[in-house]
C-alpha positions as CSV (number, residue, x, y, z in Angstrom):
1,M,-29.0,-199.5,28.9
2,T,-31.0,-201.5,26.2
3,D,-33.7,-200.3,24.7
4,K,-36.6,-202.0,25.7
5,F,-38.1,-201.4,22.1
6,S,-35.3,-203.3,20.3
7,D,-37.6,-206.1,19.6
8,L,-39.5,-203.7,17.4
9,P,-39.2,-202.7,13.9
10,E,-37.5,-199.4,13.8
11,Q,-40.9,-197.5,12.7
12,R,-42.9,-198.9,16.0
13,A,-39.8,-198.4,18.3
14,R,-39.4,-194.6,17.3
15,G,-43.3,-194.1,17.6
16,L,-43.0,-195.6,21.2
17,R,-40.2,-193.9,22.5
18,K,-42.2,-190.3,20.9
19,M,-45.1,-191.7,22.8
20,E,-43.4,-191.8,26.4
21,E,-41.8,-188.6,25.8
22,V,-44.8,-186.8,24.7
23,Y,-47.0,-188.3,27.3
24,G,-44.2,-188.8,30.2
25,F,-45.4,-192.6,31.1
26,D,-43.9,-196.0,29.8
27,M,-45.5,-197.0,26.7
28,T,-45.8,-201.0,25.6
29,D,-46.7,-202.3,22.3
30,G,-50.4,-202.3,21.6
31,E,-52.4,-204.5,19.4
32,G,-55.0,-203.1,16.4
33,D,-54.6,-200.6,13.3
34,F,-55.5,-198.2,15.3
35,F,-53.2,-198.5,18.0
36,G,-50.2,-199.1,14.6
37,Y,-51.3,-196.1,12.9
38,T,-51.1,-194.1,16.5
39,A,-47.6,-195.0,16.9
40,D,-46.2,-195.6,13.8
41,H,-47.3,-192.7,11.8
42,L,-48.8,-189.7,14.6
43,F,-45.9,-190.6,16.7
44,A,-43.0,-191.7,14.5
45,D,-43.6,-189.4,11.8
46,I,-46.0,-186.3,12.2
47,W,-44.7,-185.8,16.2
48,T,-40.6,-186.0,14.5
49,R,-41.4,-183.5,11.7
50,P,-39.1,-180.7,11.3
51,G,-40.7,-177.0,11.6
52,L,-42.7,-177.1,15.2
53,T,-41.0,-177.8,18.8
54,D,-43.0,-180.5,20.5
55,R,-44.0,-177.5,23.2
56,D,-45.2,-176.0,19.8
57,R,-47.2,-179.4,18.7
58,R,-48.5,-179.2,22.5
59,L,-50.0,-175.9,22.8
60,L,-51.5,-176.3,19.5
61,L,-53.5,-179.5,20.9
62,I,-54.2,-178.2,24.2
63,G,-56.2,-175.4,22.0
64,L,-57.6,-177.8,19.8
65,L,-58.9,-180.0,22.9
66,A,-60.0,-177.3,24.9
67,G,-62.2,-176.1,22.0
68,T,-63.6,-179.6,21.0
69,G,-64.0,-180.7,24.3
70,G,-61.4,-183.3,25.0
71,H,-60.5,-182.5,28.3
72,D,-60.0,-186.2,29.2
73,V,-57.0,-186.1,27.0
74,L,-56.4,-182.1,28.1
75,G,-55.7,-184.5,32.0
76,I,-52.7,-186.3,29.9
77,Q,-51.1,-183.8,27.9
78,I,-51.0,-180.8,30.4
79,P,-49.3,-182.9,33.1
80,A,-46.7,-184.2,30.6
81,A,-46.0,-180.3,29.5
82,H,-45.2,-179.3,32.8
83,A,-43.6,-182.4,33.6
84,N,-41.1,-181.8,30.2
85,G,-40.7,-178.3,31.6
86,E,-42.4,-177.2,28.0
87,L,-45.1,-175.2,30.1
88,D,-44.4,-173.9,34.3
89,D,-46.8,-173.0,36.3
90,A,-47.3,-169.3,35.3
91,A,-47.7,-170.5,31.5
92,L,-50.5,-173.3,32.5
93,R,-52.2,-170.2,34.3
94,E,-51.7,-168.2,31.2
95,I,-53.0,-170.9,29.1
96,V,-56.0,-170.8,31.5
97,V,-57.0,-167.2,31.1
98,F,-56.3,-167.4,27.1
99,L,-58.5,-170.1,26.7
100,S,-61.7,-169.7,28.6
101,H,-62.2,-166.3,26.8
102,Y,-61.8,-168.7,23.5
103,A,-63.6,-172.3,24.1
104,G,-66.0,-170.3,27.0
105,W,-65.8,-170.2,30.5
106,P,-66.8,-173.9,31.5
107,S,-64.3,-175.2,29.4
108,G,-61.9,-172.5,30.9
109,A,-63.2,-173.9,34.3
110,R,-62.4,-177.8,33.8
111,I,-58.9,-176.5,32.5
112,N,-58.0,-175.1,35.6
113,S,-59.2,-177.8,37.2
114,V,-56.0,-179.7,35.3
115,V,-54.2,-177.1,35.6
116,E,-54.0,-176.4,39.3
117,E,-54.0,-180.1,40.6
118,T,-51.3,-180.7,37.7
119,I,-49.4,-177.8,39.7
120,A,-50.0,-179.0,43.6
121,K,-49.1,-182.6,42.8
122,A,-45.8,-181.2,41.6
123,K,-45.2,-179.1,44.6
124,R,-45.9,-182.5,46.7
125,K,-43.5,-184.2,44.6
126,G,-40.6,-181.9,44.5
């Protein structure tokens, strides 16, 4: 099998491969400085550092997003964590209860919607 990123510089290819792993969907190369920093630094360097697992990073990110109202990105992170086997149904539901108490009930309700939609889609698929 050939690497679809083999024609890119190694840093960019490593970042795009990690983005696919983290997000759970196919990535393509992008343009501009912002995309470059996202792929080349955030994903190629930061997401691959030792010391934390992808699950650890994901939990930290989910907490941060819940606390800052980043619900649009939670709609990417939660399904990806579930699909990658990092968080099962029970863990996702426990996250809702836990974060509701720290991020507030309205935020918890939005997270719960993402979690339950994620679980329902996975059940329909599998």
